[in-house]
C-alpha positions in Angstrom: -6.3 -10.4 -3.4 -6.8 -7.1 -1.6 -10.4 -6.0 -1.1 -11.0 -2.3 -0.4 -14.5 -1.2 0.3 -16.1 2.2 -0.3 -18.2 3.9 2.4 -18.3 7.6 1.7 -16.7 10.4 -0.2 -13.5 11.6 1.5 -13.1 8.3 3.4 -9.6 6.9 2.6 -8.5 3.3 2.8 -4.8 2.5 3.0 -3.0 -0.8 2.4 0.7 -1.2 3.2 3.0 -3.6 1.4 6.5 -4.4 2.5 9.2 -6.3 0.5 12.3 -7.9 1.9 15.1 -7.5 -0.6 17.9 -8.9 1.6 17.9 -12.2 -0.3 18.3 -10.5 -3.7 21.9 -10.6 -4.8 23.5 -7.2 -5.4 21.8 -3.8 -4.8 18.2 -3.2 -5.6 17.9 0.2 -7.4 14.4 -0.1 -8.8 11.4 -2.3 -8.8 8.1 -2.6 -10.7 4.8 -3.1 -8.9 1.7 -4.0 -10.9 -1.6 -3.5 -9.3 -4.9 -4.2 -11.0 -8.2 -2.8 -9.8 -11.8 -3.5 -10.5 -15.2 -2.4 -9.4 -18.0 -4.6 -8.2 -20.6 -1.8 -8.6 -21.1 1.2 -10.8 -18.8 4.1 -9.8 -15.3 5.3 -10.1 -12.1 4.3 -8.4 -8.8 6.1 -7.8 -5.5 4.7 -6.4 -2.1 6.0 -5.6 1.2 4.3 -4.7 3.5 6.0 -2.2 6.8 5.2 -0.5 7.3 4.8 3.2 10.6 5.7 4.8 9.9 3.9 8.1 10.4 0.2 7.6 10.2 -0.8 11.3 6.4 -1.5 11.3 5.1 -5.1 11.4 2.1 -6.5 9.7 0.5 -7.7 12.9 1.2 -4.5 14.8 0.1 -1.9 12.2 -2.9 0.2 13.0 -4.4 3.5 11.8 -3.0 5.3 14.8 0.6 4.0 14.4 0.9 3.8 10.6 4.0 5.2 9.0 3.8 8.5 7.2 3.6 8.2 3.4 6.2 9.9 1.2 6.3 10.8 -2.5 
């Protein structure tokens, strides 16, 4: 479960997910990701999913200042 909290309008929270497809036989040409969201209080929620070209980041070393740029 991924918890994302809301503080103020214009404040963005980012989560990065990385998948190792090396053990998948053949070539991976597409994938489906399913994310479900819910609110714990009255309000609205928006979400987006973007690609990241830089795959050299590590989960333990990722920070706001060194996060990879998001793509389309």
